[in-house]
C-alpha positions as CSV (number, residue, x, y, z in Angstrom):
1,M,-23.7,31.5,-2.4
2,I,-21.2,28.8,-1.3
3,T,-18.5,28.2,-3.8
4,K,-18.2,24.7,-5.4
5,R,-14.9,22.9,-5.1
6,I,-12.8,21.0,-7.7
7,I,-10.7,18.2,-6.1
8,P,-8.1,16.1,-7.9
9,C,-7.7,12.6,-6.4
10,L,-4.4,10.8,-6.2
11,D,-4.8,7.0,-6.0
12,V,-1.5,5.7,-4.7
13,R,-0.2,2.2,-4.9
14,D,3.4,1.1,-4.2
15,G,4.4,4.8,-4.0
16,R,3.0,5.8,-7.4
17,V,-0.2,7.4,-8.5
18,V,-2.3,4.9,-10.5
19,K,-5.7,4.9,-12.3
20,G,-8.1,2.3,-13.5
21,I,-11.6,1.8,-14.9
22,N,-14.3,0.4,-12.6
23,F,-11.5,-0.2,-10.1
24,E,-9.7,-2.5,-12.6
25,G,-7.0,-2.3,-15.2
26,I,-4.6,-0.2,-13.1
27,K,-2.1,2.0,-14.9
28,D,0.9,3.9,-13.6
29,V,0.6,7.7,-13.8
30,A,3.2,9.7,-11.9
31,S,5.0,10.6,-8.6
32,P,2.4,11.6,-6.0
33,V,4.7,14.3,-4.6
34,E,5.2,15.9,-8.0
35,L,1.5,15.6,-8.9
36,A,0.5,17.1,-5.6
37,K,2.8,20.1,-6.2
38,F,1.4,20.5,-9.7
39,Y,-2.2,20.6,-8.5
40,N,-1.4,23.0,-5.7
41,E,-0.1,25.4,-8.4
42,S,-3.0,24.6,-10.8
43,G,-5.9,26.1,-8.8
44,A,-7.3,22.9,-7.2
45,D,-9.4,23.7,-4.1
46,E,-8.4,20.6,-2.2
47,L,-6.5,17.4,-2.8
48,V,-7.3,13.8,-1.9
49,F,-4.8,11.0,-1.4
50,Y,-5.9,7.4,-1.3
51,D,-3.6,4.5,-0.5
52,I,-5.8,2.2,-2.6
53,T,-4.5,-1.2,-1.5
54,A,-3.8,-0.5,2.2
55,S,-7.1,-2.0,3.4
56,H,-6.9,-4.9,1.0
57,E,-3.4,-5.7,2.0
58,G,-4.1,-5.2,5.7
59,R,-1.3,-2.7,6.3
60,A,-0.9,0.8,7.6
61,L,-1.1,3.8,5.2
62,F,2.1,5.2,3.7
63,T,3.5,8.1,5.7
64,D,6.8,9.1,4.1
65,I,5.2,10.1,0.7
66,L,2.4,11.8,2.6
67,E,4.8,14.0,4.6
68,Q,6.7,14.9,1.4
69,A,3.5,15.8,-0.4
70,A,2.0,17.7,2.6
71,S,5.1,19.9,2.6
72,E,4.5,20.9,-1.0
73,V,0.7,21.5,-0.7
74,F,-1.0,24.6,0.8
75,I,-4.6,23.6,0.1
76,P,-6.6,21.3,2.3
77,L,-5.4,17.7,2.1
78,T,-7.6,14.7,2.7
79,V,-6.0,11.3,3.2
80,G,-7.5,7.8,3.3
81,G,-6.7,4.1,2.9
82,G,-6.0,1.7,5.8
83,I,-7.6,4.0,8.4
84,N,-8.9,1.6,11.0
85,T,-8.1,3.2,14.4
86,L,-7.8,6.5,16.2
87,E,-4.1,6.0,16.1
88,D,-4.3,5.9,12.3
89,F,-6.1,9.2,12.4
90,D,-3.5,10.6,14.7
91,R,-0.6,9.4,12.5
92,V,-2.0,10.8,9.3
93,L,-2.9,14.2,10.8
94,K,0.6,14.5,12.2
95,C,2.0,13.8,8.7
96,G,0.2,17.0,7.5
97,A,-3.3,15.9,6.5
98,D,-6.1,18.3,7.2
99,K,-8.9,15.7,7.0
100,V,-9.0,11.9,7.2
101,S,-11.1,9.7,5.0
102,V,-12.4,6.5,6.4
103,N,-14.1,3.7,4.4
104,S,-13.5,0.0,5.1
105,G,-12.3,0.9,8.7
106,A,-15.7,2.4,9.5
107,I,-17.6,-0.5,8.0
108,K,-15.6,-2.9,10.2
109,N,-16.0,-0.6,13.3
110,P,-18.8,2.0,12.9
111,D,-17.9,3.5,16.3
112,L,-14.7,4.8,14.7
113,I,-16.7,7.7,13.0
114,K,-18.1,8.9,16.3
115,K,-14.9,8.5,18.3
116,A,-12.8,10.3,15.7
117,A,-15.3,13.1,15.4
118,K,-15.3,13.5,19.2
119,K,-11.5,13.6,19.4
120,Y,-10.6,15.6,16.3
121,G,-13.8,17.4,15.3
122,D,-16.4,16.7,12.7
123,Q,-14.5,18.8,10.1
124,C,-11.6,16.2,10.2
125,V,-13.8,13.1,9.5
126,V,-14.7,12.3,5.9
127,L,-16.8,9.2,5.3
128,S,-16.0,7.7,1.9
129,M,-18.4,5.3,0.3
130,D,-17.8,3.1,-2.7
131,V,-21.3,2.5,-4.0
132,K,-22.7,0.2,-6.7
133,R,-26.2,-0.8,-7.8
134,V,-27.1,-4.3,-6.9
135,D,-30.6,-5.5,-7.9
136,G,-31.8,-1.9,-8.1
137,K,-30.4,-0.9,-4.7
138,F,-27.4,1.2,-3.8
139,R,-25.0,-1.0,-1.9
140,V,-21.7,-0.1,-0.1
141,F,-18.6,-2.0,-1.2
142,Q,-15.3,-2.2,0.5
143,N,-11.6,-3.2,-0.1
144,G,-11.4,-1.1,-3.3
145,G,-14.8,-2.2,-4.6
146,R,-14.0,-5.9,-4.2
147,I,-16.5,-6.9,-1.5
148,N,-20.2,-6.2,-1.3
149,T,-21.0,-5.4,2.3
150,G,-24.7,-5.7,1.8
151,I,-25.1,-2.3,3.6
152,D,-27.7,0.1,2.1
153,A,-25.7,3.1,1.0
154,L,-28.5,5.6,1.8
155,E,-28.8,4.3,5.3
156,W,-25.0,4.4,5.7
157,A,-24.8,8.0,4.6
158,V,-27.4,9.0,7.2
159,F,-25.6,7.0,9.8
160,G,-22.3,8.7,9.0
161,Q,-23.8,12.2,9.4
162,K,-25.6,11.3,12.6
163,N,-22.3,10.0,14.1
164,G,-20.2,13.0,13.3
165,A,-18.8,12.7,9.7
166,G,-18.3,16.2,8.4
167,E,-18.3,15.3,4.7
168,L,-19.3,12.4,2.5
169,V,-17.4,11.2,-0.5
170,V,-19.8,9.3,-2.7
171,N,-17.9,7.3,-5.3
172,S,-20.0,5.5,-7.9
173,I,-18.3,2.2,-8.9
174,D,-20.7,2.0,-11.9
175,T,-19.3,5.2,-13.4
176,D,-15.7,5.2,-12.1
177,G,-13.2,5.9,-14.8
178,V,-15.9,5.5,-17.6
179,K,-15.9,9.3,-18.3
180,N,-19.6,9.5,-19.2
181,G,-20.5,11.9,-16.4
182,F,-21.2,11.8,-12.7
183,D,-23.8,9.4,-11.2
184,I,-26.5,12.1,-10.7
185,E,-29.2,9.6,-9.8
186,M,-27.1,8.2,-7.0
187,L,-25.9,11.5,-5.8
188,R,-29.4,12.9,-5.7
189,A,-30.6,10.0,-3.6
190,V,-27.8,10.6,-1.1
191,S,-27.9,14.4,-1.0
192,Q,-31.7,14.5,-0.3
193,L,-31.0,12.7,3.0
194,V,-28.0,14.5,4.4
195,T,-27.1,18.1,5.1
196,I,-23.3,17.8,5.3
197,P,-21.3,18.5,2.1
198,V,-21.3,15.7,-0.5
199,I,-18.3,15.2,-2.7
200,A,-19.1,13.5,-6.0
201,S,-16.6,11.0,-7.4
202,G,-16.6,8.7,-10.4
203,G,-17.4,9.5,-14.0
204,A,-16.0,12.9,-14.9
205,G,-14.8,13.0,-18.5
206,K,-15.2,16.6,-19.6
207,K,-15.9,20.1,-18.4
208,E,-19.6,19.8,-19.1
209,D,-19.8,16.9,-16.6
210,F,-19.0,19.3,-13.8
211,L,-21.5,21.8,-15.0
212,D,-24.2,19.1,-15.1
213,L,-23.2,18.0,-11.6
214,F,-23.4,21.5,-10.1
215,N,-26.6,22.5,-12.0
216,A,-28.3,19.3,-10.6
217,D,-27.5,20.7,-7.1
218,V,-26.6,17.2,-5.8
219,A,-23.0,17.9,-4.7
220,D,-20.8,20.5,-3.1
221,A,-17.6,19.4,-4.9
222,G,-16.5,17.3,-7.9
223,L,-13.6,14.9,-7.4
224,A,-11.8,13.4,-10.4
225,A,-8.5,11.7,-11.2
226,S,-7.6,10.7,-14.8
227,I,-9.0,13.7,-16.7
228,F,-6.7,15.9,-14.6
229,H,-3.7,13.5,-14.5
230,F,-3.7,13.1,-18.2
231,K,-4.3,16.8,-18.9
232,Q,-7.6,16.2,-20.6
233,V,-9.1,19.0,-18.4
234,N,-7.1,22.0,-17.0
235,I,-8.4,23.0,-13.6
236,K,-8.0,26.7,-14.2
237,D,-9.9,26.5,-17.5
238,L,-12.6,24.3,-15.9
239,K,-13.1,26.9,-13.1
240,H,-13.4,29.8,-15.5
241,Y,-15.8,27.8,-17.6
242,L,-18.0,27.0,-14.6
243,R,-18.0,30.6,-13.4
244,E,-19.0,31.8,-16.9
245,N,-21.9,29.4,-16.6
246,N,-23.0,30.9,-13.2
247,I,-21.4,28.4,-10.9
248,E,-19.7,30.1,-8.0
249,M,-16.0,29.2,-8.0
250,R,-12.9,30.3,-6.1
251,I,-10.4,31.5,-8.8
């Protein structure tokens, strides 16, 4: 049985980790380097860094903080935000990232997924999707959930896999930061159409939410931010709880 993964997410703005609800009401949390070090020692399976305003502000992703964090982390590190070209992939990988997450950059230039997969390998390319229900349909949003692209999220997930994405991060804007559980309905719709790993994001509020996610068999990993940042859930405790409930975990 393949082990499920627990992945903390660090949303970075102006060099600090921040967190909001439904992509709004942003609050300062901590230093990304210190937090990365903490999660490395806390049993996290992987770590995700997002420069959450890089695309919106039309600038390159931070590299100095990334290099510092990568030197403290010995688990796989995925980095995203402002990834628009192969040069961006190259720069981030050279800073110590293991995988690169592309979102708005792929929407603007869908060929980027295929080109990056060909140059760096499928395992390096993570397609991240910010998804929201619009008139009963799952639509892809960009620029931190600010712009409705009109793209059908299910078709986009299939396109991503066909063009070489090695993983999908499916972030539900509807449940982001609300802490009432992952968006099982959305995740099921996506996971039924793809065979690559799906990482669920948006909505975790307690240990039971991860158990519900994995029992529903709609994701390979659960990604969360605030419940870990604010010590509402301890990762080691969470993993023991999941293993006790017959979810395969690396402890």
